[in-house]
C-alpha positions as CSV (number, residue, x, y, z in Angstrom):
1,X,38.5,10.1,-1.5
2,X,36.1,7.8,0.2
3,X,35.0,4.6,-1.5
4,X,31.4,4.6,-2.8
5,X,28.9,2.6,-0.9
6,X,25.7,1.1,-2.2
7,X,22.4,2.1,-0.9
8,X,18.9,0.7,-1.5
9,X,16.0,3.1,-1.4
10,X,12.4,2.3,-0.8
11,X,10.2,4.7,-2.8
12,X,6.4,4.7,-2.1
13,X,4.0,6.2,-4.5
14,X,5.5,5.0,-7.8
15,X,3.2,3.1,-10.1
16,X,4.3,3.4,-13.7
17,X,7.1,3.8,-16.2
18,X,6.7,7.6,-16.0
19,X,7.3,7.5,-12.3
20,X,10.5,5.5,-12.9
21,X,11.7,8.0,-15.5
22,X,11.1,11.0,-13.2
23,X,12.9,9.3,-10.3
24,X,15.8,8.2,-12.6
25,X,16.2,11.8,-13.9
26,X,16.2,13.3,-10.4
27,X,18.8,10.8,-9.2
28,X,21.0,11.1,-12.3
29,X,21.2,14.9,-11.9
30,X,22.1,14.7,-8.2
31,X,25.8,15.4,-7.8
32,X,27.7,12.6,-6.2
33,X,25.1,9.9,-7.0
34,X,25.7,7.0,-9.3
35,X,22.4,5.3,-10.3
36,X,22.4,1.5,-10.4
37,X,18.8,0.7,-10.9
38,X,15.4,2.4,-10.6
39,X,12.3,0.3,-10.5
40,X,8.7,0.7,-9.3
41,X,9.0,0.9,-5.5
42,X,12.7,1.4,-5.2
43,X,16.2,2.3,-6.4
44,X,19.8,1.2,-6.0
45,X,22.4,4.0,-5.9
46,X,26.0,4.4,-5.0
47,X,27.7,7.3,-3.4
48,X,30.8,8.2,-1.3
49,X,28.9,11.0,0.4
50,X,26.2,10.7,3.0
51,X,25.2,14.3,2.1
52,X,24.6,13.3,-1.5
53,X,22.4,10.4,-0.5
54,X,20.3,12.8,1.7
55,X,20.1,15.2,-1.2
56,X,18.9,12.4,-3.5
57,X,16.2,11.3,-1.0
58,X,15.1,14.9,-0.7
59,X,14.9,15.3,-4.6
60,X,12.7,12.2,-4.8
61,X,10.4,13.5,-2.0
62,X,10.1,16.8,-3.9
63,X,8.6,14.9,-6.8
64,X,5.8,13.8,-4.5
65,X,7.1,10.3,-3.7
66,X,8.1,9.1,-0.2
67,X,11.7,7.8,-0.3
68,X,13.8,6.4,2.6
69,X,16.8,4.1,3.0
70,X,16.0,0.4,3.4
71,X,17.0,-1.0,6.7
């Protein structure tokens, strides 16, 4: 099994604690994702699967936010 890598996400459109809770819930229910931290404007996650990271980004975008990997 591959070693989990850490990823930082930039998430635009978050502005309150409710946004943080919604994103946290979406990430925590995404298979293959371990949540490190969720804050207004971003998140830190770990995963051994690129597909799981893409699924997590898509789940956040479905909430109405704009998420992408930080470069």
